[in-house]
C-alpha positions as CSV (number, residue, x, y, z in Angstrom):
1,X,-34.5,-9.8,-20.1
2,X,-32.2,-10.5,-17.1
3,X,-28.5,-11.5,-17.5
4,X,-27.2,-14.9,-16.8
5,X,-26.1,-15.6,-13.3
6,X,-22.4,-16.2,-14.7
7,X,-22.5,-12.7,-16.4
8,X,-21.2,-10.9,-13.4
9,X,-18.3,-13.3,-12.9
10,X,-17.4,-13.2,-16.4
11,X,-17.5,-9.5,-16.7
12,X,-15.3,-9.1,-13.5
13,X,-12.9,-11.9,-14.6
14,X,-12.1,-10.4,-18.1
15,X,-11.9,-6.8,-16.7
16,X,-9.3,-8.3,-14.0
17,X,-7.6,-10.4,-16.4
18,X,-7.1,-7.6,-19.0
19,X,-5.8,-5.1,-16.3
20,X,-3.4,-7.7,-14.6
21,X,-1.9,-9.0,-18.0
22,X,-1.7,-5.5,-19.5
23,X,0.0,-3.8,-16.6
24,X,2.3,-6.8,-16.1
25,X,3.6,-6.5,-19.7
26,X,3.8,-2.9,-19.5
27,X,6.1,-2.7,-16.5
28,X,7.9,-5.8,-16.6
29,X,11.0,-4.1,-18.1
30,X,11.2,-1.4,-15.3
31,X,14.7,-1.8,-13.6
32,X,13.1,-0.7,-10.1
33,X,10.9,-3.6,-10.1
34,X,13.6,-6.1,-10.6
35,X,14.5,-8.8,-8.1
36,X,16.2,-11.9,-7.6
37,X,14.1,-15.1,-7.4
38,X,15.0,-18.3,-5.4
39,X,17.4,-19.5,-8.3
40,X,19.2,-16.1,-8.3
41,X,17.6,-15.1,-11.6
42,X,16.5,-11.5,-12.0
43,X,12.6,-11.4,-12.5
44,X,10.1,-8.5,-12.2
45,X,7.4,-7.5,-9.3
46,X,5.3,-6.0,-12.0
47,X,2.9,-8.8,-11.6
48,X,2.4,-7.7,-8.1
49,X,1.7,-4.3,-8.8
50,X,-0.8,-5.3,-11.6
51,X,-2.7,-8.0,-9.5
52,X,-2.9,-5.2,-6.6
53,X,-4.4,-2.6,-9.1
54,X,-7.0,-5.1,-10.5
55,X,-8.2,-6.2,-7.3
56,X,-8.5,-2.8,-6.0
57,X,-10.2,-1.6,-9.2
58,X,-12.5,-4.6,-9.2
59,X,-13.5,-3.8,-5.5
60,X,-14.2,-0.2,-6.2
61,X,-16.2,-1.0,-9.5
62,X,-18.8,-3.1,-7.4
63,X,-19.0,-0.5,-4.7
64,X,-17.1,-2.6,-2.0
65,X,-15.2,0.5,-0.4
66,X,-14.1,-1.4,2.5
67,X,-12.5,-4.3,0.3
68,X,-10.6,-1.6,-1.8
69,X,-9.1,0.0,1.1
70,X,-8.2,-3.4,2.7
71,X,-6.5,-4.5,-0.5
72,X,-4.9,-1.2,-1.3
73,X,-3.3,-1.0,2.3
74,X,-2.0,-4.6,1.9
75,X,-0.4,-3.7,-1.4
76,X,1.2,-0.5,0.0
77,X,2.7,-2.1,3.2
78,X,3.7,-5.2,0.9
79,X,5.5,-2.8,-1.6
80,X,7.3,-1.3,1.4
81,X,8.6,-4.6,2.5
82,X,9.5,-5.5,-0.9
83,X,11.5,-2.1,-1.6
84,X,13.1,-2.4,1.8
85,X,14.3,-5.9,1.0
86,X,15.6,-4.7,-2.3
87,X,17.8,-2.0,-0.4
88,X,19.7,-4.5,1.7
89,X,23.2,-5.8,0.5
90,X,24.0,-7.3,3.9
91,X,21.9,-9.8,6.2
92,X,18.3,-10.5,4.8
93,X,15.8,-8.5,6.6
94,X,13.7,-10.4,9.4
95,X,11.5,-13.0,7.8
96,X,8.6,-14.9,9.5
97,X,6.5,-14.0,12.6
98,X,9.4,-15.1,14.8
99,X,11.8,-13.2,12.7
100,X,9.7,-10.1,13.2
101,X,9.1,-10.7,16.7
102,X,12.8,-11.0,17.5
103,X,13.5,-7.9,15.6
104,X,10.8,-6.0,17.6
105,X,12.4,-7.3,20.8
106,X,15.9,-5.9,19.7
107,X,14.2,-2.4,19.2
108,X,14.0,-2.5,15.4
109,X,10.5,-1.9,13.8
110,X,11.1,-3.8,10.6
111,X,8.6,-3.3,7.4
112,X,7.3,-6.7,8.4
113,X,6.0,-5.7,11.7
114,X,4.3,-2.7,10.0
115,X,2.9,-5.0,7.5
116,X,1.5,-7.2,10.3
117,X,-0.2,-4.4,12.1
118,X,-1.6,-2.8,8.9
119,X,-3.1,-6.0,7.4
120,X,-4.3,-7.0,10.8
121,X,-6.0,-3.4,11.2
122,X,-7.5,-3.7,7.5
123,X,-8.8,-7.3,8.1
124,X,-10.5,-6.4,11.3
125,X,-12.0,-3.4,9.8
126,X,-13.5,-5.4,6.9
127,X,-14.6,-8.0,9.2
128,X,-16.3,-5.4,11.4
129,X,-18.1,-4.1,8.3
130,X,-19.1,-7.5,7.5
131,X,-20.4,-8.1,11.0
132,X,-22.7,-4.9,10.8
133,X,-24.1,-5.6,7.4
134,X,-24.8,-9.2,7.8
135,X,-25.7,-9.1,11.5
136,X,-23.0,-11.6,12.5
137,X,-21.8,-12.0,16.1
138,X,-18.6,-11.0,17.8
139,X,-17.5,-14.6,17.3
140,X,-18.2,-14.3,13.6
141,X,-15.8,-11.1,13.7
142,X,-13.0,-12.9,15.3
143,X,-13.1,-15.7,12.8
144,X,-13.4,-13.5,9.9
145,X,-10.5,-11.5,10.9
146,X,-8.3,-14.4,11.6
147,X,-9.0,-16.0,7.9
148,X,-8.5,-12.6,6.0
149,X,-5.3,-11.5,7.7
150,X,-4.0,-15.0,8.0
151,X,-4.7,-15.6,4.1
152,X,-2.5,-12.7,3.3
153,X,0.1,-14.1,5.3
154,X,-0.3,-17.8,3.7
155,X,-0.4,-16.3,0.1
156,X,3.0,-14.7,1.0
157,X,4.4,-17.9,2.4
158,X,3.6,-19.9,-0.8
159,X,5.0,-17.3,-3.3
160,X,8.4,-19.3,-3.3
161,X,8.1,-21.0,-6.4
162,X,6.6,-20.3,-10.0
163,X,2.8,-20.5,-9.9
164,X,2.6,-22.0,-6.3
165,X,0.6,-19.1,-4.6
166,X,-1.6,-18.6,-7.8
167,X,-2.6,-22.2,-7.5
168,X,-3.3,-22.2,-3.8
169,X,-5.2,-19.1,-4.0
170,X,-7.4,-20.4,-6.9
171,X,-8.1,-23.6,-5.0
172,X,-9.2,-21.7,-1.9
173,X,-11.2,-19.1,-3.8
174,X,-13.1,-22.1,-5.7
175,X,-13.7,-24.0,-2.5
176,X,-15.2,-20.9,-0.9
177,X,-17.1,-19.8,-3.9
178,X,-18.6,-23.5,-4.1
179,X,-20.0,-23.3,-0.4
180,X,-21.7,-19.9,-1.1
181,X,-21.6,-18.1,-4.4
182,X,-19.9,-14.7,-4.7
183,X,-19.8,-14.2,-8.4
184,X,-18.2,-10.8,-8.8
185,X,-15.5,-11.3,-6.4
186,X,-14.8,-14.8,-7.4
187,X,-14.5,-13.5,-11.1
188,X,-12.3,-10.8,-10.1
189,X,-9.8,-13.1,-8.3
190,X,-9.8,-15.7,-10.8
191,X,-9.4,-13.1,-13.6
192,X,-6.2,-11.8,-11.8
193,X,-4.7,-15.1,-11.2
194,X,-5.2,-15.9,-15.1
195,X,-3.6,-12.7,-16.1
196,X,-0.8,-13.4,-13.8
197,X,-0.2,-17.0,-14.8
198,X,1.6,-16.7,-18.1
199,X,4.7,-14.7,-16.7
200,X,4.4,-16.1,-13.2
201,X,4.4,-19.7,-14.4
202,X,7.4,-19.1,-16.7
203,X,9.4,-17.4,-14.0
204,X,9.5,-13.9,-15.7
205,X,7.6,-12.1,-12.8
206,X,6.6,-12.9,-9.2
207,X,4.1,-11.7,-6.9
208,X,6.3,-10.2,-4.0
209,X,4.7,-9.0,-0.9
210,X,3.2,-6.2,-3.0
211,X,0.8,-8.8,-4.9
212,X,0.9,-11.8,-2.6
213,X,-0.4,-9.9,0.4
214,X,-3.5,-8.3,-1.7
215,X,-4.3,-11.4,-3.5
216,X,-4.5,-13.5,-0.3
217,X,-6.3,-11.0,1.7
218,X,-8.8,-11.0,-1.2
219,X,-9.1,-14.7,-1.1
220,X,-9.6,-14.4,2.7
221,X,-12.4,-12.0,2.1
222,X,-14.2,-14.4,-0.1
223,X,-13.7,-17.2,2.3
224,X,-15.6,-15.1,4.7
225,X,-18.6,-14.7,2.5
226,X,-20.2,-18.0,3.3
227,X,-22.7,-17.7,6.1
228,X,-21.8,-21.2,7.5
229,X,-19.9,-20.7,10.6
230,X,-18.7,-24.3,10.6
231,X,-17.0,-23.7,7.3
232,X,-15.4,-20.4,8.5
233,X,-14.3,-22.0,11.7
234,X,-12.4,-24.7,9.8
235,X,-11.0,-22.2,7.4
236,X,-9.7,-20.3,10.4
237,X,-8.1,-23.3,12.0
238,X,-6.5,-24.2,8.7
239,X,-5.2,-20.8,8.4
240,X,-3.7,-20.6,11.9
241,X,-2.4,-24.1,11.5
242,X,-0.6,-23.3,8.2
243,X,1.1,-20.1,9.6
244,X,2.3,-22.2,12.8
245,X,3.7,-25.0,10.7
246,X,5.6,-22.5,8.4
247,X,7.4,-21.4,11.4
248,X,8.8,-25.0,12.0
249,X,9.0,-26.7,8.5
250,X,9.7,-25.8,5.0
251,X,6.7,-26.2,2.6
252,X,9.2,-26.3,-0.4
253,X,10.9,-29.5,1.2
254,X,7.4,-31.0,2.0
255,X,6.3,-30.5,-1.5
256,X,9.4,-31.8,-3.0
257,X,9.2,-35.0,-1.0
258,X,5.6,-35.9,-1.9
259,X,5.3,-37.0,-5.8
260,X,1.6,-35.6,-6.1
261,X,2.2,-32.3,-4.5
262,X,5.5,-32.0,-6.5
263,X,3.7,-32.8,-9.7
264,X,0.9,-30.2,-8.9
265,X,3.5,-27.7,-7.8
266,X,5.3,-28.0,-11.2
267,X,2.3,-28.2,-13.4
268,X,2.4,-25.7,-16.3
269,X,5.9,-24.3,-15.2
270,X,9.0,-24.1,-17.2
271,X,11.9,-26.0,-15.5
272,X,15.4,-26.1,-16.8
273,X,17.0,-28.5,-14.1
274,X,18.4,-25.7,-11.9
275,X,16.4,-26.7,-8.7
């Protein structure tokens, strides 16, 4: 008797959710993981560590070493960026591609620059492995690299309000899975999001770079799974477009100005009027 088609997704989802939720609760009181959020409240980065651990573990469990290395690399450089930012009492470290580029021009190699290089390399290596295994072309390799690396950056850009990065990641992962099913990977990412949601939505924990980068990268890998080149080309264009737009406009401002987006952004969150 064969297992139902949804069984791998359920198993991955339950395991990922349990790891994420359990580690978040266990580490949420650690002083070393405390950071200030957008309102100046002290919350924990435990969620980021937990979701990175869950996604790396799920990748190893299904025998995908390339994914585990990529996710782990994104988590390590993301953590370096988080802890570097936590040591600064003066001006904030460089942010955004433009900020990192200006820092590099002035002779300062920021942790953000190292993060771009590490995530870009990990994404390219995963895309190269996908090209070899699935007999894709060099054009496919370029599309896949852009999607994976760009998705890691986009998740970080959306990790500015409670639940926002989780909702965006869940939506993108679901679209990719509808185009071409990848049950174990989809179950892992949705399980991690579910395990993170209770404390993220209540603004008790946040992803930080340590969690947002691996989550976004994992969603990007899921988005490169469909064989449809047209789908992946659209995803690559959207990825580049969003990253470029973030250098010019504030996503938070746009969301707050649009009633539907504002309602979705605040869905499930606990607000106390201190916007």
